N, C-alpha and C positions, 0 to 999 in steps of 0.2 A: 332533302339530301341525306338526312339520317336514314330514311327508309331505303334509299338507294344503297347506302353502305351496308345496311342489314341484309339487303337482298344479295349483295356480292358475297357477304360472309356465309349466307345459307346456300350459296351456289346457284342462286336463281339468275337467269339471264333476262336482261331487259334490252329491247332493241330500239327504244324510243330516243336514245342519245342523251346529250346534256341539256338540262334546262337553262334558261337565261340566267337564273340566279346562280346556278353552279358555275356557269361560264364567267360571270362577273366576279365571283369569289376567287376562281382560279386566276383570273387576270389581276386581281388585287394582290394576291399572294406573290405572283410573279413580279409585279411592279415593286413590291416591298423588297424582294430578294435582289432585284436589279439595282435598286437604290443603294442597298447595303454594299453590294459588290462594287458599284461605281464609286461610291464615297471612299471605300477602302483603297481602290486603285488610285484615285485622285490624291489621297493623303500620302500614299507611298511615293507617287511620282513627285509631288511637291517637296517632300522631305529629301528625296534623292537629288533633285535639282538644287535645293538649298545647300546640301552637303557638298556637292560638286563645286558650286560657286564659292562657298566658304573655303574649301581646300585650295581652289585656284587663287583666291585673294591672298591666302597665307603664303603660297609659293611666290606670287608676284611681290608681295611686301618683303619677304626674306631676300629674294634675289636683288631687288632694287636697293635695299638697305646695305647688303654686303658690298655692292659695287660702290655706293657712295662712301661708305666707311673706308674701303680700300684706298680710294683716291684721296679723300680728305685727310686721313691720318698722316699722310706723308707730305702735307702742304709745307712749303718753305719759301722764305724770301728769295728773290732773284738778285744776285749781286750785279752791280754796275761798276764800270771802270771809273775810279776817282770820284764817285758820287755815292750818295746814300743808296742802300739796297731798295729795290722795288718791293713793296709789301707783297706777301704771298697772295692775298686776296685783292684782286683788281676791282671787283664789285661784289657786294654782299647784300642781297635783297631777300624778301620773304618767300619768293618762289623761284629764285634763280641766284646762282653765284658763280664767279669765275676766279680761278686761282691757279698758282703754279705749284706743281707737285713733283716729288722725286720718287714716285711709286715705281717707275719703270726699272726693270732689273735686266741683268745679262751683260755680256761683254760690250755691246754697243748701246747700252742704256743712256738715255739723255733725259733731262727734265721735260715735263709736259705742261702745257697750259690746258686746263680742263674747265668746261662750262657745263653745269647742270641746270636745266630749266624745266619747269612744269608749265605747260600751256593752259589756256583757259578751258580746253577740252579734257584736261586731266592726263595729258601724255607727258611722261618724263623722258627727256632726251639728254644725251651726253655727247659733247663735242670735244675732241682731243686734237691738239696741235703739238706735234713733236718739236723740241727745241732745235735751233740751228746755231752753230758756232764756227769760228775760224781758228780759235786757239785752245779749244777744249776747256775753257774756264768760264767764259761769259756767254750767255745764251739769249737769243731773241726767238720770237715765235711767229714767223711769217707764214703766209698761206692760209687756205681755208680749213685745212684739217679734215677730219672725218667725223660725221655725226651719226649716231645710232640711237634707236629707240630702246630704252631700258624697260619701261613698263607703261601700261595704260590703266584706265579705270580708277585714277587717283581722284579723290574728292578735293577739289580746290577750296581752301578755306575762305571764309568771308573776311571782311575787314576786321571783325571782332573775334574771329576764330584763331586757333593756334596756327602760326605760320608753318610752312613746310621746313624752312630753315630759320633757326635762331642763333644768335652769336653772343658769346660771353667772353669777358676779358680774363686775365690770369687770376683774378680774385673771384671768379664765378659770378660776376656782376653782369646782367644782361646789357648788351649794347643795342639801343633802339633809336630809330629815326622815324617814328610813326609807321606808316604803311610804305615808306619809301626805303630805298637802299641806304646803307650806312654811308656816312660822310668819309672823306679821305682820311681824316684824323682817326676815325673809329676803326677803319679796316686794318690799320696798323696795330690795333690793340687786341685783335681776335686771338684767343688761345683755345677756345672750345667752340664746337658747332653742335647744336642740338637739332636733330633731324626727326620730324614727325611725319609719318606716312600713313594715310588712311585710304584703304581700297574698298570700293563697293561695286560689285558687279550687277549688271542689269539682267543677268541670266535668270535670277530668281527674284520674285516679288517680295520675298521675306527679307528682313533686315539681315544682311550678310556681311556688314562692314568689319574690316580688320584694321586695327590701329597698331602701328609699330613705332616705338620711339627709342632713340639712342643718342646719348651725348658723347661726341667723339673728341677725345683729347688730342691736342696737336703738340707733340713733344718738341718740334722744331720752332714753335712760336710762343714759348713760355715767357720770353722777354720781349718788350716792345721793340719794334723795328726802328731803323734810323741810322745805325752805325755805318759809316762809309767803309767801303771795301778798299 
């Protein structure tokens, strides 16, 4: 091959073509170049997919957390005629909670009953039932309401993992009932809700999980419930 190069430099023409060795060398060089280009392309594609999945997880976590905080912060007890108020939280479990909230605004605003639930498939849904009243003072929540999907790709915690929803009393002491929902006595003591959302997309094989945690103060529930209206 060296002789061939020298011949080319001296301007000599050779018509016998490439030898087998020269062809093998050329193919080897092409294979190395192809491997480099292919590896670079794969790395860029993988990094781009990871960044897109991470960004989507961040957006989902932020949107879901904003909606939960918006509804939970305005949680309030529901007055009853001649009886003790109904506690704001009707049920409070590690992956679901149902409560009465005063978040609705506007001239025709009414209390709402809201249920947040995370399914075994990692889908967060929100069910809202608008209050109904005959005297503009005491409300009930009849009907099926409306259900919407807030987010998906949520990692459902194991029995030993951090629950999606945790509850604390006015002294910041956790209220727990194992892996089950809180008892009737405990739901009347809720003053804070700690929300932990971890999103992980399957769009990328790399670890792209995003964890967002927020402790929501409930200004309407700083005192235990129970006073009759």
